[in-house]
N, C-alpha and C positions, 0 to 999 in steps of 0.2 A: 248557475247560481244567480239569483236576484238579490241585491243589496239595495238598502234605502237609497235615495239619490243622494243626500247629504250625509256623507260617511264620516265618522268621527275617527280621532286619531288615539291610537294606543302606542307610545313611543313613535317611531315610525311607521308603524303599521295602521293601514286603513281598516276599520272594523265596524260594524252595524252599530248605530248609535244606542239601541237598546242595551246591547252588550256592554257599550260604554259605560253606560249609565250603572250598571251592576257592578262593573270592575270598579267604578269610583266608590261604588257603597261598600266594597270589599276592601278599599284601600291599597290596591295594587298600583306601584308608583310607575313602574316600566316593565315591559316585558322581559322574561328570562331569555339567556341564548336560545334554548329550544323553542321557545314561542316565536322568536324573531326570525327563526330559520324555517320552522316548520308550518306556521301559519300561512303564508304566502303560497307555499306549494300546495297545501290541500285546499286554499281558496280557488286556486287555478283549475283543480279538478285532477291533479296528478296522483298516481299511488307514490308511497313514501316508505322507505325503510330508514328507521331512525333509532340510533342508539343513544338512550338517554337514561341516566338513573332515577330512582325515587328521590323526590324531592326537588328536582329541576323544573317542575312545573309544566311537565308533559300532558297532564291531565287536560289543562286549559289549552295547551297546544293543539288538540285536536277538538275539544269541547267547543271552543270560538268559532272554526270554521262549520262545524255542524249545525250549531244552533243558528249561524246565519243562512247555512242552505235549506233547512228543513222547512216545508211548509206547514205551519201550525194549524190550518184548517183541516189538513186531512188526517183522518183518524187511523191511518195504518202505520205501522211502524216503517220510517225512514232511515234510520240509522241504528248499527247493530256494535256494540261495544262488547268483546269477549275477554274475560279476566279471570285469573286462576283462583281466586278466593272470594268468599262470602264478603269479608271485611273489605275487599278492594271494591266490590260491585257496590256496595253500599257508600263507600267513599265517593267513588266516581259519581255515582248517581247523585249525592249532595251536591258536588261541585257543578254538575248540571243544573241543579236546581238553583244554585246560587247565582251563577253566569247568565241563566235564561229567564229569570223571574220577571223581566220585563218583554221577553219574547213569548212566555206563557206555551212553552213546548212541553208536552207531558212527558216526562220520564219515568221509567219503572224499572226497579232492581229484580232481577230473577236469579234465584240461588237455592240450592239443596239444605234440607236440614229443616225445613218449615213446610206446613201444609200448602198445598196447590191452590186451594180457594182463594185467597186474597191475591195470589199473583194472577189467577184465570180472571178476576173480577177486575183488576186494572189493567188488563190486555184488552179485555172486553170494552171498557171504558173508552180505550182508544190512545194508546201510547204511541207517541212520535218516535222516542229514542229508547231503546233496550238495552240495558246493562247486565251481564249476565254471566255466569259459570257455564262452562260446555255442556255436562251432563243434564242439567236442569233446562238449560234451553233446547236441546235436542228433544226431552221429555214433552215441552209444551208444544213444539213443532209435531210431533208424533201424535199427540192428544188434539193437534186441530185448533190450538188454541192461540199460535203463534204463526202468523202469515208473513213470509219475508218477501212476497213479490214485489214489493214497493221498496225495499231496502236498496238505497243508493250508494251507501258509504258503510264500510265495516273496517272496525279498529281491533287489532290483535294487540290488548294492553300487558305488558310483561310476558312477552312471547316466550323468552327463555325459561321462565317459570311455568307457563303453560306446558312446555315440552318436558321440562325436569319434573313436574308432578304427574307425567303418564298421561295427559291429554292429548296427545298429537292425533290419535284415532278419531277421537270426538272433533278436534278443530278442523280436521279434513272434511269430516263428514259434514259439518256445518257449512263450510265454504263452497262446498260442492252444491250445497242447496240452496246458496244465492244465486241472484240473477247474475249473469256473465257481464252484463254492463254494469259495472259498479266500480267505486274506488275503494282500494284498499290500502290500508296502513298498518304497519307493524312497529311496535315501540318496544325495546329491549335494552335490557342494561348491559348485556353481552352479546357479542355477535359468533356464537358458536356455529360449527358448521351444518347443525340440524336448524337452526334459525334461519340461516342463509339458505339452506334447501327449500325450506318453508317460504320464505320471500321470492324466491326465485319461480317457485311452482305456482304461486298464487297471486302476484303482482305483475303488472305489465310495465316495462320502461319505467321503474320507480325511481323517484329522485332519492338522494341518500345523505342523511344528515348524522354526523356524529359529533357529539358532546362530550367534551373531555370531562370525566368524572371529577367533581369537585371535592377538595379535601373536606373532609367533615366539619365545616363551620369553624376552621382552623382558629381565627381570631376570635371566635365568640364562645369557645368551649375549652374549659381547662381540663387536661387529661392528666388524671393521677392514676397511682398504681398503689396497692398495699400488699405486702407479703404476708400471707395469713395460712395457718395449718386447716386442713380441710374441716375438721372436727369443731374449728372455732369460727366457722364462717357466720353462724346465725348472730354470736355475740358481736363479731365484728361489724356486722350489718346494723345491730342495735346501736353501736358506738356511733358509727358514721351518722344516722339518723338523728342521734342527740348532738353531736358536733356541729353538723352544717345547719344552715338556716334554709331548709326546704320547704318548698311549696308542693309539687308533686313529684313522685319518685318513680321511675320505671326500671324495675329489675328484670334482668334476662338471665333465664336457665337454658338449658340444652334441650331437656325431656318435658313432656306433659306431667310425667310422674314427680319428676325434681320439682316442677312447679306446684303441683299440690302438696308435696311434702314440705315445702318452704312455708307456703301459705299456713298449713296446720300448726307448724312450729310457732310462726309468728302471732297467730290467733290466741295460742296457749298462752303466749306472753303479752295479750293485750293489745296489739297494734292492730290497727284499723287497714287491713290489707284485703286483696281480692285477687283471682286468677283469670287470666284469659288464655285459652288453648283450645285446640281443635276437638276436644272431647266433650265441651261445654254445648249445650242447646243454644240455638242462634239468639233466641230471647234472653238468655242468660248473658250472653256476651255483649248484646246490646245493652242490656241494663246495666252491666257493670261499666263498660265505655262511656255510659252517659253520666253515670256518677262520677267517673274519673275526669271528664271534660268540664262537669259543673263544680269540680274541686269539693266535692262532697266525700270523695275517695282520695287517701293520701298517697298510699303505695300501692301499685300495680305490679304483680308479678307474671311475667309473659314468655312464651317460647319466641324464638325468631320468627316461625312462620305466623302466628298470631299477630304479632306487632307489626309485619311488613306494611309499610305504607301509611302508619299512623300520623295524623299531623294535629298534633296537640300543642298549642303555642306556651302553655305554662308549665312544661315539664322542667323543672329546675336540676335534676340530677339524674342521670343513667347509671345505673350499676351493673357491670358485667359479673355478676355472682359467679357464673362459669366462664372460663376464659372462651372468648371467641373462637370460632374454628379457623377462621382466615381473615385477612384484611378486609375483604369485602363485606364479610358478617359484621366485622368490627365497625366498619364505616356505617353500614345500616343501622347498626344498634346506638352509636353515639350520635348520629345525626337526628335522634329524636329530640335532643335538647338543643340549646344554642340558638332557637328559631325566633323570627321575627325581631330582631335586633336585640334580643335579651342574652345575657349572659348565661351560661350553662357549665355544668361540672360533670364529667364522666370519670367514674371509678371503677378500675378494673382488679378483680381479686386474682392474685398471683398464688396458687396453691404451692404445695412442696414438691409437686410433680410438674409444674407448669414453666421452669424456669426457662428451658430450651425453647419451648414453644412461644412462650412469651417474647423471647429476644428476636425469635424470626417475626412473630407479629410487629414488633415495635420498628423492625427494619423496613418491612414491608409498607407499613401503615404511614412511616414518614410524618409523623407528628411527635413533638417533644412530650415526654412524660416526666412528672414531679413525684417522687417516692414520698408517700406519706408515713410517718412512724406511729404505729397504733398504741393507744395508752394500755390495751391489753398485754402488750410485751415489754412494756417500760419497766425496768428494775430500780 
């Protein structure tokens, strides 16, 4: 790896000055723990097996060393980042673009659900960094559009989700198509047996980093719960939207059908809301997310999978309309608010059949909850 002779500093890390300029533009004050530990390992060319949750800064932990390493004058892909979802592919690509704005590395997102043409043209123009989902990556390889011969580093991002979503065969096929002489890194929120086996099979003498999961913004998110009858939930949500001074609200439901049902009910009641889930076209999802980011959309109703990895700083309130399945899902959901030094509120609906599950969730989550009494039930 060749760095510019006059290295810049990012905390205690020595990084390329062009990337340091981009970091200053983004307003990053200091490296996160995963960046502090992972960046020197990847800069040294070692394989890596890292446990890190969404929201810990893990994308920059691998993006910075990759941007330092790639030859921006070479038109062939030199780095491959494999991700489980289209949303994450777009998010990671955007972060590469922001961090690499002065390096002029060409990154492209490759994912299904959209026509091949624009992606083929982007690859033909000479992408340096390719971020994609397994199935569509393999499609482009088999169509002769994606050449992996010059790829020197591969990242499996959210490796546990790649396996949980059934991508294990495609991931193994992809890894076997890559040059043997390469650097491989896995980032995973959990260290399941399957993830460990994948790491052992496809890495060499990998360094290991484990970042303890942070509590979901304990100091910046107020945890509230309300007891509500199932058939009253829509009216309760309306009450909370009136009661709180909300900027943007993210509401979670378990299923795509549940998301659509709630959106229809709220639209009939004249609320400005929209859905995001896996049955929508990519164009619809991108358009909806852009409206939400821009502040043009007040309330977004989402499934867990669709909202995984969203980084929108102005979400003031998260509503668990359906009780989270477990503490990890709870952490993921409520971590969407209370970002960038701002205060946030997470409201959890506890239905008439949810009390036992909520007691277990509260014990495992380890955060204080305040009960709020609803006007709807005041007598």
